N, C-alpha and C positions, 0 to 999 in steps of 0.2 A: 170142228171149230165153229163157234157161233159168230153171228154177224159182227158184234162189237169187238170180239177178239181179232177177227180177220181184218177189220178196219184199222184197229190199233197196230197190227203187224205191218200194215202198209202206209201208216200215217195218213189215213183217209177217214172221212166221216162215215158212220154207219148209214146215213141217209144216201151217201154216194153209192154204196154197194146196193142198197135197195133200189135206187134209180137204175143202176146197171141191170138189175133183175127185171125191172118193168120194161126196159127197152130190148131185152132178150140177148144180153151178152154175158150174163152171170147167172148161174142157176143153183139155188140152194138144193141140197139133196132132199131135205125134209124139214119139218118143224118139230122141235122137241120142246115140250112145255111152252108152246107158243113162240119159240125163238127159231129163227132161220139157222139151220146148221148146214155147213158145207162139207163135202167129202174131200179127201186129200187131192184128187185130180182137180177139183174146182178151186181149191185154195191157191193154185198157181196162176190162175187166170188174171187176178187183179194186177199182178206184176207186169204182165204183157199189156193190159189195158192202160195202166197208169204210165208205163214207160212210153207207150205210143202217144199218149196224150201230151206228155212232157216234150216229146219230139215234134209236136205240132199237128198230129193227125186228129181229124174230127171223129166223133163217135160213129158216124155213118160209115166212115172209111175203115174203122176198126171192126165194125160188125160184119162186114163182108167176109174177111178171112176166118173169123170165128164161126160164122154160120156154115161156111164151106167145110171147115174141119169137123164140125158137129155132124154133118151129113155123111161123113166118112169118105169124102172125095180127096184123094191125095193131090197136093198142088200140081204135081207134074202131069196130071191127067185132065186138067181143066181146059176148057175151050179158051181161045185167045181173048175173048171179051169177058171172061169170068172176073169177078171182083178181086180175087187175090192177085191176078196178073196186072190189072190196072193199078192196084195198090202198090205193087212192086215197082212198076215203071215210074211212079212218082217219088220213089225214095231218094235218088240222088239230088233232085231239085229241092226236096224238103229238107234233107240233111244239110245241104249247102246253105239254105236260108237259116236253119237253126244254128249252124256254126257261125254264121255271120251276125247272129244276135237278133234276127228278124223272124217273123212267122210266115 
């Protein structure tokens, strides 16, 4: 799927997906005729990123779990100060604020 199609599928702007690529949380598989093309595994990542953003998470908080997953480290084997665990500990507080209508 090319950048524009992927953006349309998630009601996002193509520039948003390009930005996610620049900061290292979304990776096009290759360029085809000068267009960014994503493989099927990468096509699912915007759903995670955008839903986390809607839930109030900052991109730096989202990047930690993605980077950890890309390194092949299963979450259950992370050290106590690893990004995914600190991310998880903030969930109840963040979801509570989101449900209350605040950020």
